[in-house]
Backbone as CSV, one residue per row, in Angstrom:
resi,resn,N_x,N_y,N_z,CA_x,CA_y,CA_z,C_x,C_y,C_z
1,MET,0.846,-1.197,0.000,0.000,0.000,0.000,0.882,1.247,0.000
2,ASN,0.625,2.171,-0.914,1.446,3.366,-1.021,1.273,4.304,0.161
3,ASP,0.122,4.222,0.858,-0.137,5.157,1.949,0.057,4.502,3.309
4,LEU,0.826,3.415,3.384,1.104,2.740,4.645,2.452,3.184,5.186
5,ASP,2.442,3.768,6.381,3.671,4.076,7.097,3.858,3.052,8.205
6,VAL,5.096,2.685,8.463,5.411,1.791,9.571,6.332,2.545,10.524
7,LEU,5.884,2.666,11.766,6.635,3.394,12.785,7.140,2.440,13.854
8,LYS,8.177,2.874,14.552,8.626,2.220,15.777,8.328,3.184,16.922
9,VAL,7.523,2.751,17.858,7.070,3.622,18.949,7.661,3.135,20.266
10,PHE,8.138,4.068,21.072,8.821,3.805,22.342,10.214,3.225,22.097
11,CYS,10.949,3.832,21.149,12.313,3.392,20.862,13.238,3.648,22.048
12,ALA,14.329,2.917,22.079,15.399,3.184,23.037,16.144,4.452,22.612
13,GLY,17.055,4.913,23.461,17.779,6.152,23.182,18.598,6.113,21.911
14,ASP,19.039,4.905,21.498,19.827,4.781,20.276,18.963,4.540,19.044
15,GLY,17.634,4.615,19.218,16.725,4.442,18.085,16.329,3.010,17.800
16,ARG,16.910,2.069,18.525,16.556,0.664,18.302,15.270,0.303,19.056
17,HIS,14.806,-0.886,18.782,13.624,-1.461,19.429,12.374,-0.623,19.119
18,GLY,11.436,-0.559,20.028,10.175,0.103,19.740,9.153,-0.876,19.185
19,ASN,7.885,-0.594,19.437,6.795,-1.441,18.971,6.358,-0.981,17.586
20,LEU,6.316,-1.900,16.644,5.935,-1.568,15.279,4.466,-1.178,15.200
21,LEU,4.180,-0.167,14.396,2.818,0.330,14.213,2.576,0.592,12.733
22,GLY,1.506,0.016,12.211,1.103,0.309,10.846,0.112,1.466,10.834
23,VAL,0.337,2.450,9.968,-0.549,3.609,9.864,-1.008,3.754,8.414
24,VAL,-2.299,3.604,8.190,-2.886,3.847,6.873,-3.341,5.301,6.872
25,ARG,-2.603,6.140,6.167,-2.848,7.585,6.251,-4.193,7.995,5.656
26,ASP,-4.667,7.265,4.668,-5.946,7.585,4.041,-6.912,6.435,4.303
27,GLY,-7.755,6.607,5.320,-8.684,5.554,5.694,-9.660,5.185,4.602
28,ARG,-9.835,6.051,3.606,-10.778,5.768,2.528,-10.332,4.583,1.681
29,THR,-9.035,4.216,1.756,-8.572,3.059,0.993,-9.101,1.753,1.559
30,CYS,-9.535,1.778,2.819,-10.192,0.627,3.462,-11.473,1.156,4.102
31,PRO,-12.542,1.329,3.333,-13.699,2.068,3.815,-14.625,1.314,4.760
32,ASP,-14.503,-0.011,4.822,-15.464,-0.767,5.628,-14.747,-1.590,6.693
33,ASP,-15.527,-2.051,7.666,-14.999,-2.787,8.809,-14.244,-4.043,8.384
34,ALA,-14.810,-4.788,7.450,-14.205,-6.058,7.054,-12.838,-5.852,6.407
35,SER,-12.726,-4.859,5.514,-11.442,-4.640,4.838,-10.382,-4.146,5.814
36,ARG,-10.776,-3.340,6.777,-9.807,-2.857,7.770,-9.310,-3.997,8.654
37,GLN,-10.240,-4.823,9.095,-9.829,-5.922,9.958,-8.966,-6.925,9.212
38,ALA,-9.287,-7.144,7.939,-8.492,-8.065,7.135,-7.073,-7.546,6.944
39,LEU,-6.924,-6.242,6.704,-5.591,-5.683,6.523,-4.799,-5.728,7.826
40,ALA,-5.447,-5.417,8.951,-4.760,-5.478,10.246,-4.264,-6.892,10.525
41,ALA,-5.072,-7.881,10.172,-4.667,-9.272,10.365,-3.515,-9.643,9.432
42,GLU,-3.577,-9.162,8.187,-2.521,-9.465,7.214,-1.187,-8.851,7.625
43,LEU,-1.215,-7.612,8.090,0.026,-6.948,8.485,0.620,-7.568,9.736
44,GLY,-0.220,-7.929,10.700,0.253,-8.644,11.873,0.894,-7.811,12.952
45,TYR,0.839,-6.475,12.850,1.363,-5.643,13.929,0.437,-5.727,15.132
46,SER,0.960,-5.383,16.313,0.084,-5.413,17.488,-1.089,-4.476,17.298
47,GLU,-0.869,-3.329,16.609,-1.962,-2.455,16.187,-1.664,-1.852,14.815
48,THR,-2.729,-1.658,14.050,-2.702,-0.893,12.808,-3.772,0.186,12.932
49,VAL,-3.444,1.406,12.499,-4.365,2.526,12.654,-4.759,3.076,11.285
50,PHE,-6.040,3.404,11.149,-6.571,4.011,9.935,-6.935,5.454,10.251
51,VAL,-6.368,6.384,9.499,-6.597,7.806,9.732,-7.784,8.253,8.877
52,ASP,-8.876,8.612,9.537,-10.083,9.020,8.824,-10.169,10.533,8.634
53,ASP,-9.499,11.297,9.475,-9.453,12.754,9.321,-8.152,13.240,9.935
54,PRO,-7.121,13.494,9.109,-5.807,13.855,9.662,-5.789,15.218,10.340
55,GLU,-6.650,16.127,9.941,-6.645,17.455,10.553,-7.293,17.445,11.932
56,ARG,-8.361,16.671,12.085,-9.052,16.571,13.374,-8.531,15.407,14.216
57,GLY,-7.691,14.564,13.644,-7.120,13.447,14.382,-8.073,12.294,14.611
58,VAL,-9.061,12.110,13.733,-10.017,11.012,13.875,-9.370,9.722,13.370
59,VAL,-9.273,8.720,14.251,-8.546,7.494,13.918,-9.319,6.260,14.371
60,ASP,-9.014,5.154,13.714,-9.626,3.854,13.996,-8.495,2.873,14.287
61,ILE,-8.484,2.267,15.483,-7.383,1.420,15.940,-7.796,-0.045,15.865
62,ARG,-6.958,-0.874,15.237,-7.243,-2.302,15.084,-6.063,-3.156,15.547
63,THR,-6.352,-4.234,16.245,-5.392,-5.312,16.442,-5.610,-6.302,15.294
64,PRO,-4.823,-7.379,15.208,-5.104,-8.365,14.161,-6.481,-9.017,14.293
65,GLY,-7.117,-8.870,15.466,-8.392,-9.560,15.650,-9.583,-8.712,16.030
66,THR,-9.366,-7.430,16.410,-10.507,-6.653,16.894,-10.232,-5.153,16.793
67,ARG,-11.273,-4.376,17.071,-11.171,-2.914,17.085,-11.033,-2.448,18.531
68,LEU,-10.191,-1.421,18.766,-9.953,-0.912,20.111,-10.449,0.520,20.232
69,ALA,-10.998,0.841,21.399,-11.410,2.224,21.669,-10.210,3.092,22.046
70,PHE,-9.206,2.469,22.661,-8.014,3.200,23.097,-6.821,2.259,23.083
71,ALA,-5.671,2.774,22.714,-4.402,2.053,22.816,-3.287,3.087,22.870
72,GLY,-2.288,2.842,23.699,-1.261,3.845,23.933,-0.250,3.997,22.817
73,HIS,0.355,2.899,22.382,1.446,3.058,21.417,0.962,3.575,20.068
74,PRO,-0.251,3.220,19.587,-0.718,3.832,18.339,-0.934,5.339,18.446
75,LEU,-1.438,5.803,19.577,-1.727,7.229,19.707,-0.454,8.054,19.889
76,VAL,0.525,7.528,20.588,1.819,8.217,20.671,2.443,8.302,19.275
77,GLY,2.394,7.196,18.541,2.941,7.196,17.192,2.233,8.171,16.268
78,LEU,0.904,8.211,16.346,0.132,9.115,15.495,0.362,10.577,15.860
79,ALA,0.473,10.865,17.154,0.730,12.241,17.574,2.040,12.745,16.972
80,TRP,3.033,11.873,16.906,4.318,12.225,16.291,4.184,12.382,14.791
81,LEU,3.495,11.444,14.144,3.396,11.448,12.688,2.541,12.594,12.165
82,LEU,1.388,12.826,12.799,0.456,13.845,12.323,0.790,15.237,12.856
83,ASP,1.567,15.289,13.941,1.995,16.568,14.538,0.788,17.447,14.875
84,ILE,-0.158,16.884,15.639,-1.325,17.634,16.080,-1.467,17.512,17.587
85,GLU,-2.239,18.413,18.191,-2.350,18.491,19.646,-3.515,17.690,20.209
86,GLU,-4.382,17.183,19.357,-5.504,16.390,19.845,-5.818,15.280,18.857
87,LEU,-6.024,14.084,19.395,-6.430,12.932,18.603,-7.840,12.524,19.004
88,GLN,-8.536,11.883,18.072,-9.919,11.491,18.320,-10.101,9.996,18.050
89,PRO,-9.606,9.123,18.965,-9.932,7.703,18.864,-11.364,7.477,19.360
90,PRO,-11.899,6.266,19.259,-13.278,6.027,19.705,-13.552,6.402,21.156
91,VAL,-12.538,6.343,22.028,-12.771,6.632,23.444,-13.045,8.110,23.705
92,GLY,-12.612,8.991,22.797,-12.814,10.423,22.991,-11.528,11.199,22.789
93,PRO,-11.537,12.520,23.051,-10.355,13.359,22.798,-9.151,12.948,23.643
94,VAL,-7.991,12.911,23.004,-6.722,12.601,23.664,-5.744,13.712,23.321
95,TRP,-5.255,14.411,24.358,-4.316,15.505,24.153,-2.911,14.961,23.932
96,ALA,-2.146,15.677,23.105,-0.788,15.251,22.771,0.153,16.443,22.771
97,ARG,1.431,16.172,23.006,2.460,17.205,22.923,3.781,16.560,22.550
98,ASP,4.715,17.380,22.106,6.045,16.915,21.712,7.078,17.837,22.339
99,ASP,8.100,17.255,22.971,9.109,18.106,23.610,10.445,18.079,22.871
100,GLY,10.421,17.567,21.644,11.643,17.507,20.860,12.216,16.116,20.770
101,GLU,12.326,15.413,21.892,12.823,14.027,21.896,11.682,13.041,22.090
102,PHE,10.751,13.382,22.975,9.660,12.470,23.310,8.318,13.046,22.856
103,THR,7.430,12.170,22.427,6.052,12.532,22.122,5.167,11.962,23.224
104,TRP,4.217,12.789,23.710,3.410,12.435,24.875,1.921,12.501,24.548
105,ILE,1.156,11.622,25.197,-0.293,11.739,25.199,-0.773,11.689,26.640
106,THR,-1.958,12.222,26.880,-2.575,12.179,28.206,-3.778,11.239,28.144
107,ALA,-3.798,10.248,29.032,-4.832,9.214,29.004,-5.425,9.005,30.388
108,ARG,-6.512,8.280,30.430,-7.153,7.927,31.691,-7.057,6.415,31.892
109,PRO,-6.682,5.964,33.094,-6.533,4.521,33.314,-7.822,3.740,33.099
110,GLU,-8.980,4.386,33.299,-10.236,3.659,33.098,-10.494,3.350,31.633
111,TRP,-9.730,3.948,30.726,-9.849,3.599,29.309,-9.213,2.246,28.994
112,VAL,-8.374,1.756,29.886,-7.634,0.517,29.644,-8.522,-0.669,30.025
113,GLU,-8.807,-1.519,29.057,-9.691,-2.657,29.287,-8.959,-3.976,29.040
114,GLY,-9.280,-4.952,29.873,-8.834,-6.312,29.621,-7.383,-6.605,29.908
115,LYS,-6.684,-5.733,30.637,-5.281,-5.977,30.952,-5.091,-6.109,32.457
116,ARG,-4.208,-7.030,32.836,-3.906,-7.258,34.249,-2.406,-7.110,34.457
117,THR,-2.017,-6.386,35.519,-0.607,-6.263,35.871,-0.278,-7.262,36.976
118,GLU,0.939,-7.789,36.934,1.385,-8.719,37.982,2.842,-8.427,38.315
119,GLN,3.113,-8.184,39.594,4.471,-7.875,40.035,5.249,-9.153,40.315
120,TYR,6.501,-9.174,39.882,7.415,-10.279,40.161,8.511,-9.794,41.100
121,ALA,9.225,-10.730,41.688,10.180,-10.392,42.742,11.370,-9.605,42.226
122,CYS,11.795,-9.873,40.992,12.977,-9.195,40.458,12.904,-9.173,38.941
123,ALA,13.747,-8.340,38.356,13.756,-8.203,36.902,14.128,-9.509,36.216
124,ALA,15.018,-10.287,36.840,15.433,-11.560,36.234,14.252,-12.503,36.064
125,GLU,13.330,-12.505,37.019,12.147,-13.363,36.911,11.292,-12.957,35.713
126,VAL,11.170,-11.663,35.493,10.395,-11.181,34.341,11.081,-11.604,33.045
127,GLU,12.395,-11.449,32.982,13.134,-11.783,31.767,13.095,-13.271,31.460
128,GLU,12.953,-14.103,32.484,12.970,-15.551,32.287,11.612,-16.142,31.945
129,LEU,10.563,-15.336,31.939,9.233,-15.861,31.631,9.179,-16.406,30.210
130,PRO,8.469,-17.526,30.012,8.261,-18.008,28.645,7.301,-17.083,27.918
131,ALA,7.318,-17.149,26.589,6.426,-16.305,25.797,5.465,-17.193,24.994
132,PRO,4.198,-17.208,25.399,3.638,-16.506,26.560,3.680,-17.390,27.794
133,PRO,3.545,-16.803,28.996,3.443,-17.604,30.207,2.117,-18.376,30.216
134,PRO,2.022,-19.458,30.993,0.757,-20.174,31.104,-0.344,-19.269,31.657
135,GLY,-1.557,-19.509,31.237,-2.688,-18.731,31.732,-3.444,-18.068,30.600
136,GLU,-4.466,-17.338,30.980,-5.310,-16.664,30.009,-5.399,-15.178,30.327
137,GLY,-5.707,-14.396,29.316,-5.906,-12.964,29.508,-4.617,-12.173,29.387
138,TRP,-4.776,-10.881,29.080,-3.640,-9.984,28.836,-2.844,-9.780,30.133
139,LEU,-1.564,-10.151,30.112,-0.698,-10.060,31.295,0.421,-9.059,31.074
140,TYR,0.528,-8.101,31.998,1.664,-7.174,32.020,2.517,-7.554,33.219
141,ALA,3.597,-8.269,32.953,4.493,-8.746,34.010,5.569,-7.702,34.265
142,TRP,5.790,-7.367,35.551,6.753,-6.305,35.837,7.469,-6.545,37.161
143,ALA,8.620,-5.891,37.303,9.387,-5.917,38.554,10.206,-4.641,38.629
144,TRP,10.546,-4.255,39.849,11.410,-3.092,40.033,12.831,-3.424,39.613
145,GLU,13.437,-2.543,38.835,14.885,-2.571,38.620,15.569,-1.656,39.629
146,ASP,14.938,-0.519,39.895,15.430,0.434,40.889,14.203,1.191,41.391
147,GLU,13.651,0.764,42.527,12.394,1.347,42.999,12.545,2.826,43.341
148,SER,13.668,3.191,43.943,13.842,4.592,44.326,13.866,5.519,43.114
149,ALA,14.354,5.005,41.983,14.429,5.807,40.764,13.213,5.622,39.858
150,GLY,12.291,4.745,40.240,11.104,4.504,39.430,11.360,3.696,38.177
151,ARG,12.445,2.920,38.159,12.803,2.130,36.976,12.219,0.730,37.070
152,ILE,11.553,0.323,35.995,10.814,-0.938,35.969,11.223,-1.764,34.753
153,ARG,11.274,-3.077,34.950,11.432,-4.040,33.848,10.082,-4.697,33.622
154,ALA,9.603,-4.699,32.369,8.273,-5.240,32.084,8.264,-6.025,30.784
155,ARG,7.295,-6.926,30.686,6.998,-7.628,29.435,5.482,-7.754,29.318
156,GLY,4.971,-7.725,28.084,3.539,-7.765,27.866,3.131,-8.940,27.000
157,PHE,2.124,-9.693,27.473,1.689,-10.906,26.781,0.189,-10.848,26.516
158,PRO,-0.227,-10.631,25.246,-1.660,-10.546,24.950,-2.427,-11.827,25.256
159,ARG,-1.819,-12.971,25.017,-2.462,-14.271,25.245,-3.885,-14.298,24.665
160,ARG,-4.021,-13.754,23.434,-5.308,-13.789,22.754,-5.489,-15.144,22.083
161,PRO,-6.740,-15.561,21.873,-6.989,-16.864,21.241,-6.360,-17.011,19.863
162,ASP,-6.285,-15.905,19.090,-5.732,-16.020,17.736,-4.222,-16.185,17.723
163,GLY,-3.561,-15.835,18.836,-2.119,-16.002,18.929,-1.317,-15.188,17.944
164,ALA,-1.922,-14.145,17.362,-1.235,-13.363,16.328,-0.027,-12.623,16.874
165,VAL,-0.124,-12.119,18.100,0.993,-11.413,18.737,1.316,-12.150,20.034
166,VAL,2.440,-12.832,20.074,2.802,-13.632,21.248,3.280,-12.731,22.385
167,GLU,4.116,-11.740,22.048,4.606,-10.797,23.047,4.598,-9.401,22.458
168,ASP,4.087,-8.447,23.227,4.008,-7.061,22.795,5.300,-6.354,23.191
169,GLU,5.939,-5.705,22.242,7.240,-5.085,22.524,7.131,-3.880,23.439
170,ALA,6.059,-3.083,23.325,5.899,-1.903,24.179,4.411,-1.572,24.257
171,THR,3.868,-1.534,25.477,2.418,-1.458,25.661,2.054,-0.203,26.447
172,GLY,1.636,0.846,25.724,1.326,2.103,26.378,0.166,2.030,27.340
173,SER,-0.901,1.327,26.968,-2.078,1.267,27.838,-1.767,0.563,29.151
174,ALA,-0.994,-0.521,29.101,-0.633,-1.221,30.334,0.263,-0.355,31.207
175,ALA,1.145,0.431,30.587,1.994,1.348,31.352,1.158,2.433,32.026
176,VAL,0.101,2.898,31.353,-0.828,3.857,31.965,-1.491,3.242,33.186
177,LEU,-1.956,2.016,33.042,-2.618,1.327,34.144,-1.673,1.142,35.335
178,LEU,-0.458,0.702,35.080,0.506,0.482,36.157,0.871,1.789,36.848
179,THR,1.022,2.852,36.092,1.344,4.150,36.675,0.245,4.616,37.619
180,ALA,-1.009,4.414,37.224,-2.129,4.781,38.093,-2.139,3.930,39.353
181,GLN,-1.819,2.650,39.231,-1.807,1.764,40.390,-0.709,2.134,41.377
182,LEU,0.453,2.502,40.876,1.589,2.848,41.740,1.601,4.321,42.125
183,ASN,0.880,5.142,41.353,0.755,6.586,41.594,2.115,7.273,41.676
184,ARG,2.946,7.006,40.659,4.246,7.659,40.591,4.771,7.596,39.166
185,ALA,5.701,8.487,38.857,6.328,8.499,37.545,7.202,7.263,37.371
186,LEU,7.207,6.724,36.153,7.935,5.491,35.889,8.790,5.626,34.630
187,ASN,9.905,4.895,34.646,10.773,4.732,33.484,10.815,3.230,33.215
188,ILE,10.092,2.782,32.190,9.857,1.362,31.960,10.677,0.876,30.772
189,THR,11.416,-0.199,30.989,12.053,-0.924,29.897,11.217,-2.159,29.631
190,GLN,10.686,-2.267,28.414,9.826,-3.399,28.076,10.369,-4.130,26.861
191,GLY,10.037,-5.423,26.775,10.403,-6.214,25.610,11.903,-6.337,25.450
192,ALA,12.364,-6.196,24.214,13.791,-6.347,23.927,14.607,-5.143,24.355
193,GLY,13.951,-4.007,24.622,14.695,-2.822,25.051,13.989,-1.515,24.778
194,SER,12.664,-1.542,24.617,11.907,-0.314,24.398,11.800,0.474,25.696
195,GLN,11.619,1.803,25.564,11.546,2.677,26.737,10.239,3.456,26.727
196,LEU,9.513,3.393,27.854,8.275,4.128,28.049,8.421,4.987,29.296
197,LEU,8.066,6.262,29.197,8.094,7.171,30.338,6.659,7.565,30.691
198,THR,6.356,7.636,31.983,5.006,7.987,32.419,5.057,8.926,33.618
199,ALA,3.945,9.618,33.824,3.809,10.484,35.001,2.330,10.651,35.308
200,PRO,1.909,10.449,36.576,0.510,10.664,36.930,0.190,12.147,37.003
201,GLY,-1.039,12.503,36.607,-1.482,13.880,36.682,-2.344,14.122,37.907
202,PRO,-2.609,15.369,38.252,-3.379,15.683,39.462,-4.867,15.365,39.342
203,ASP,-5.344,15.156,38.116,-6.779,14.915,37.899,-7.088,13.464,37.582
204,GLY,-6.196,12.551,37.953,-6.417,11.134,37.691,-5.963,10.681,36.317
205,THR,-5.406,11.586,35.532,-4.884,11.203,34.227,-3.446,10.711,34.361
206,VAL,-2.947,10.138,33.284,-1.552,9.701,33.212,-0.991,10.171,31.882
207,GLU,0.177,10.785,31.929,0.863,11.160,30.693,1.896,10.090,30.376
208,ILE,1.911,9.669,29.120,2.860,8.644,28.697,3.560,9.113,27.439
209,GLY,4.874,8.885,27.402,5.638,9.372,26.268,6.755,8.444,25.858
210,GLY,7.253,8.673,24.652,8.360,7.889,24.142,8.873,8.454,22.833
211,ARG,9.959,7.875,22.364,10.538,8.258,21.078,9.846,7.489,19.958
212,VAL,9.704,8.149,18.814,9.086,7.522,17.644,10.014,7.712,16.447
213,ARG,10.148,6.658,15.659,10.967,6.720,14.440,10.243,5.974,13.321
214,PHE,10.568,6.308,12.077,10.116,5.481,10.962,10.880,4.161,10.980
215,ALA,10.173,3.070,10.731,10.803,1.759,10.668,11.270,1.479,9.248
216,PRO,12.252,0.598,9.084,12.641,0.186,7.731,11.433,-0.373,6.988
217,SER,11.399,-0.175,5.681,10.220,-0.558,4.896,9.930,-2.044,4.950
218,ALA,10.934,-2.859,5.246,10.725,-4.303,5.288,10.328,-4.808,6.659
219,SER,10.145,-3.896,7.623,9.875,-4.327,8.990,8.562,-5.089,9.083
220,ARG,8.605,-6.141,9.821,7.429,-6.946,10.135,7.535,-7.347,11.602
221,PRO,6.440,-7.756,12.236,6.496,-8.146,13.644,7.633,-9.135,13.902
222,GLY,8.335,-8.897,15.021,9.445,-9.757,15.382,10.793,-9.203,14.984
223,ARG,10.818,-8.092,14.165,12.070,-7.455,13.802,12.157,-6.091,14.455
224,ASN,13.357,-5.572,14.672,13.566,-4.228,15.192,14.103,-3.333,14.089
């Protein structure tokens, strides 16, 4: 597709890693639900986004198997790509900003559905987990690397029936949820080495940010 961009969202400081995101800039190329879901499944990214109005930020977020009202890494990626201050996913208005290195969105933890966080004793335990761990339901496994500094090691496992995404490289919505639960700013290393930064707001919101880069044109899930 000529209008498909592939981004890496929540990259490390050297530009590596990050969660791949497919962005269809002109949603009219996939005008109906079936064609959008089929393309999201074909591409195989954890999320693919269809831009229905780039000026107003109206977007449609898809996993390989379903439509989402909110997701963190697609909205951070879109805020960087479209360079606008407000996005309009199905959940409602999402404010965005860019500070030069990091792109940020402001979200509410109650927008996060179907994800469970579980604390482990140490970072090594998180790193040693099989992909995926036994069990059902979306698991965000985490442990402190340095509690005083707010540094966390995490991995995300969708454990969906379709098995399209075995492990999520960087999960913005789960990081929002964890930040609200701990009520403190976090510096999260997830997956192979992605970096997510978060901070709780005074009104129950959470700001989440990261670096975004264009991915190589041949990128597919499982590559950095």
